[in-house]
C-alpha positions, -999 to +999 in steps of 0.1 A: -586-032-189-555-007-187-562-004-149-542-035-147-511-021-161-493+013-159-462+031-172-433+034-148-400+048-160-410+046-197-420+007-193-455-008-193-455-027-160-477-044-134-475-045-096-467-078-076-492-067-048-519-064-077-509-097-093-509-116-058-548-102-054-560-112-089-542-147-088-554-153-051-519-158-039-504-143-006-482-114-018-454-127+003-457-160-018-455-138-051-425-119-036-408-152-028-413-165-063-399-131-080-369-134-056-363-168-068-366-156-104-342-128-097-317-154-085-320-179-113-324-155-142-295-130-140-297-100-163-333-109-175-346-104-139-327-072-137-344-058-167-379-069-160-382-069-121-379-036-103-383-033-064-409-008-053-431-001-026-469+005-018-488+018+013-508-009+031-542-005+046-523-002+081-503+030+065-471+009+064-446+011+035-443-026+021-419-039-006-433-050-039-422-052-077-430-035-107-426-061-137-426-058-174-446-080-194-419-106-199-413-104-159-451-109-156-452-137-183-423-157-166-437-153-132-473-161-140-463-192-161-459-208-126-495-200-114-518-227-116-548-214-095-583-219-110-584-182-123-548-180-134-557-187-171-584-159-169-563-134-153-531-144-175-553-134-206-566-103-189-532-090-182-517-100-217-545-079-231-539-050-207-504-051-219-512-051-255-537-023-251-514-001-233-484-009-259-509-002-287-518+032-271-481+041-266-474+035-301-501+053-312-491+082-290-457+081-306-469+079-341-489+113-332-456+128-319-438+118-350-463+131-371-463+164-352-425+166-354-427+160-390-450+192-393-428+209-370-398+204-391-417+210-426-428+243-409-392+252-398-377+244-432-403+268-448-399+295-424-360+291-432-367+291-470-389+323-466-362+337-447-337+333-472-364+349-497-367+377-477-331+381-474-325+381-510-355+404-514-339+427-489-308+428-506-325+435-538-343+462-524-312+479-512-298+474-549-330+491-561-327+520-538-293+524-551-303+525-589-339+539-585-325+573-589-309+565-621-340+549-635-363+578-624-340+603-641-341+582-673-378+578-671-383+618-664-362+624-692-377+602-718-415+614-706-400+649-713-389+640-748-423+624-754-439+655-741-421+674-764-428+654-795-464+654-787-465+694-783-452+696-819-476+676-836 
């Protein structure tokens, strides 16, 4: 089903050439209908129809339009050929599937980003601990000698007590 739509510039779109073939309309008629929509719809048309091109069987570069779901919907509302309803449903389902797939991927990206953020925060926390431990280790090195001298002295004292018993 997703071979009916594709992603262009981050938007799920369908090509006017493909629509003309599925709805059994001449591509020039579909282009005419789109141009009329562009004239009549103002900003809506600019957001939902993007001029593009394709290579014909004769290896010529020809104009077509990439259209969003909304662009497709407004265009296809005027199609009344026998297969129109069947193809309208197929395209709507294809748009829905592609959008669901995109949302699913975004959800995965978000959870990976959450995990990355957690890992980064944990790393920073451990880095702070290591810094504290490092400072503590340096302090320990400074006072260790005093502790060792005191312990050694006390061990000697204990030893002397043990020898006299």
